[in-house]
Short mmCIF file of the C-alpha atoms (twelve columns), coordinates in Angstrom:
data_MODEL
# 
_entry.id   MODEL 
# 
loop_
_atom_site.group_PDB 
_atom_site.id 
_atom_site.type_symbol 
_atom_site.label_atom_id 
_atom_site.label_alt_id 
_atom_site.label_comp_id 
_atom_site.label_asym_id 
_atom_site.label_seq_id 
_atom_site.Cartn_x 
_atom_site.Cartn_y 
_atom_site.Cartn_z 
_atom_site.pdbx_PDB_model_num 
ATOM 1   C CA . PRO A 1   144.441 53.281 -115.229 1 
ATOM 2   C CA . LEU A 2   143.135 51.139 -118.108 1 
ATOM 3   C CA . GLN A 3   141.245 48.683 -115.924 1 
ATOM 4   C CA . ASP A 4   140.111 51.558 -113.686 1 
ATOM 5   C CA . VAL A 5   138.506 53.343 -116.656 1 
ATOM 6   C CA . ALA A 6   136.710 50.152 -117.717 1 
ATOM 7   C CA . ARG A 7   135.523 49.512 -114.153 1 
ATOM 8   C CA . ARG A 8   134.195 53.069 -113.822 1 
ATOM 9   C CA . LEU A 9   132.283 52.745 -117.088 1 
ATOM 10  C CA . ARG A 10  130.791 49.380 -116.163 1 
ATOM 11  C CA . THR A 11  129.833 50.659 -112.704 1 
ATOM 12  C CA . GLY A 12  128.063 53.531 -114.464 1 
ATOM 13  C CA . GLY A 13  126.084 51.117 -116.635 1 
ATOM 14  C CA . VAL A 14  128.181 51.484 -119.786 1 
ATOM 15  C CA . PRO A 15  129.421 48.261 -121.394 1 
ATOM 16  C CA . ALA A 16  133.190 48.463 -121.803 1 
ATOM 17  C CA . ARG A 17  135.711 46.180 -123.465 1 
ATOM 18  C CA . VAL A 18  139.474 46.535 -123.009 1 
ATOM 19  C CA . ASP A 19  141.731 46.037 -126.036 1 
ATOM 20  C CA . ASP A 20  145.142 45.797 -124.392 1 
ATOM 21  C CA . ALA A 21  146.462 42.460 -125.652 1 
ATOM 22  C CA . SER A 22  147.122 43.543 -129.205 1 
ATOM 23  C CA . ALA A 23  150.522 44.679 -130.383 1 
ATOM 24  C CA . ALA A 24  148.821 46.598 -133.202 1 
ATOM 25  C CA . LYS A 25  149.356 50.323 -133.533 1 
ATOM 26  C CA . ILE A 26  146.565 52.596 -132.355 1 
ATOM 27  C CA . GLY A 27  145.348 53.322 -135.898 1 
ATOM 28  C CA . ARG A 28  144.783 49.622 -136.538 1 
ATOM 29  C CA . ARG A 29  143.023 49.229 -133.195 1 
ATOM 30  C CA . TYR A 30  140.718 52.123 -134.073 1 
ATOM 31  C CA . ALA A 31  140.011 50.593 -137.491 1 
ATOM 32  C CA . ARG A 32  139.229 47.187 -135.975 1 
ATOM 33  C CA . ASN A 33  136.853 48.692 -133.423 1 
ATOM 34  C CA . ASP A 34  135.261 50.924 -136.067 1 
ATOM 35  C CA . GLU A 35  134.455 47.780 -138.074 1 
ATOM 36  C CA . LEU A 36  132.923 46.212 -134.961 1 
ATOM 37  C CA . GLY A 37  130.721 49.289 -134.530 1 
ATOM 38  C CA . THR A 38  132.253 50.518 -131.286 1 
ATOM 39  C CA . PRO A 39  130.944 54.112 -131.040 1 
ATOM 40  C CA . PHE A 40  133.596 55.516 -128.681 1 
ATOM 41  C CA . ALA A 41  137.177 54.618 -127.848 1 
ATOM 42  C CA . ILE A 42  139.101 55.784 -124.807 1 
ATOM 43  C CA . THR A 43  142.865 55.682 -125.150 1 
ATOM 44  C CA . VAL A 44  145.125 55.400 -122.120 1 
ATOM 45  C CA . ASP A 45  148.679 56.285 -123.159 1 
ATOM 46  C CA . PHE A 46  151.996 57.588 -121.870 1 
ATOM 47  C CA . GLN A 47  150.529 61.050 -121.301 1 
ATOM 48  C CA . THR A 48  147.972 59.500 -118.936 1 
ATOM 49  C CA . ALA A 49  150.758 58.647 -116.495 1 
ATOM 50  C CA . ASP A 50  151.995 62.239 -116.626 1 
ATOM 51  C CA . ASP A 51  148.767 64.179 -116.236 1 
ATOM 52  C CA . GLY A 52  145.851 61.773 -115.652 1 
ATOM 53  C CA . THR A 53  144.174 62.522 -118.985 1 
ATOM 54  C CA . VAL A 54  142.885 60.144 -121.657 1 
ATOM 55  C CA . THR A 55  141.685 60.564 -125.225 1 
ATOM 56  C CA . LEU A 56  138.069 60.026 -126.287 1 
ATOM 57  C CA . ARG A 57  137.509 59.247 -129.989 1 
ATOM 58  C CA . GLU A 58  134.149 59.087 -131.744 1 
ATOM 59  C CA . ARG A 59  133.838 56.482 -134.499 1 
ATOM 60  C CA . ASP A 60  131.788 58.342 -137.121 1 
ATOM 61  C CA . THR A 61  133.717 61.624 -137.150 1 
ATOM 62  C CA . THR A 62  137.033 60.150 -135.907 1 
ATOM 63  C CA . LYS A 63  137.441 63.373 -133.928 1 
ATOM 64  C CA . GLN A 64  139.133 63.214 -130.553 1 
ATOM 65  C CA . ILE A 65  139.237 65.201 -127.340 1 
ATOM 66  C CA . ARG A 66  141.459 64.851 -124.285 1 
ATOM 67  C CA . ALA A 67  140.389 65.382 -120.681 1 
ATOM 68  C CA . SER A 68  140.730 63.884 -117.212 1 
ATOM 69  C CA . ILE A 69  139.701 60.280 -116.696 1 
ATOM 70  C CA . GLU A 70  136.809 61.414 -114.512 1 
ATOM 71  C CA . GLU A 71  135.511 63.853 -117.105 1 
ATOM 72  C CA . ILE A 72  135.796 61.392 -119.994 1 
ATOM 73  C CA . VAL A 73  133.979 58.671 -118.044 1 
ATOM 74  C CA . GLU A 74  131.141 61.106 -117.269 1 
ATOM 75  C CA . LEU A 75  131.008 62.270 -120.895 1 
ATOM 76  C CA . VAL A 76  130.754 58.695 -122.164 1 
ATOM 77  C CA . LYS A 77  127.944 57.948 -119.704 1 
ATOM 78  C CA . CYS A 78  126.063 61.038 -120.943 1 
ATOM 79  C CA . LEU A 79  126.695 60.168 -124.591 1 
ATOM 80  C CA . VAL A 80  125.465 56.604 -124.111 1 
ATOM 81  C CA . ASN A 81  122.333 57.578 -122.167 1 
ATOM 82  C CA . GLY A 82  121.526 60.342 -124.664 1 
ATOM 83  C CA . SER A 83  121.742 63.287 -122.283 1 
ATOM 84  C CA . THR A 84  124.377 64.923 -124.510 1 
ATOM 85  C CA . SER A 85  125.533 64.696 -128.113 1 
ATOM 86  C CA . TRP A 86  128.968 64.438 -129.672 1 
ATOM 87  C CA . ASP A 87  128.436 67.866 -131.256 1 
ATOM 88  C CA . ASN A 88  127.785 69.290 -127.792 1 
ATOM 89  C CA . VAL A 89  130.938 67.636 -126.442 1 
ATOM 90  C CA . LEU A 90  132.977 69.079 -129.328 1 
ATOM 91  C CA . SER A 91  131.595 72.554 -128.675 1 
ATOM 92  C CA . LYS A 92  133.017 72.450 -125.136 1 
ATOM 93  C CA . HIS A 93  136.338 70.651 -125.641 1 
ATOM 94  C CA . PRO A 94  139.243 71.371 -127.980 1 
ATOM 95  C CA . LEU A 95  140.087 68.753 -130.561 1 
ATOM 96  C CA . VAL A 96  143.227 66.688 -130.225 1 
ATOM 97  C CA . ASN A 97  145.525 66.836 -133.238 1 
ATOM 98  C CA . THR A 98  146.228 63.361 -134.533 1 
ATOM 99  C CA . SER A 99  148.968 62.109 -136.791 1 
ATOM 100 C CA . ALA A 100 148.260 60.456 -140.124 1 
ATOM 101 C CA . SER A 101 149.314 57.110 -138.648 1 
ATOM 102 C CA . ASP A 102 146.525 57.317 -136.071 1 
ATOM 103 C CA . SER A 103 143.827 57.960 -138.656 1 
ATOM 104 C CA . THR A 104 144.755 55.275 -141.164 1 
ATOM 105 C CA . ALA A 105 144.929 51.532 -140.892 1 
# 
């Protein structure tokens, strides 16, 4: 699913980089990408295999939502092209609870 998500984003005109080679924990990966200025991160994890959902995290608020791969890809396209805002996304999707280890580096 990881490469599929990246392919779907690129096909939709959204630049996408995959960070799958690192053994770092997710919190460190988020911190590294935050420093690089990456506005959104999509996380494919063990739950993805179970239910086909992924997590979308926004850099500035560090808030996260979870939805189907298809929905997240469409949301990212809309966020990047400016047809929706992160506040609008948050108003329509419940937040994902994150552990302290995910929010600190």
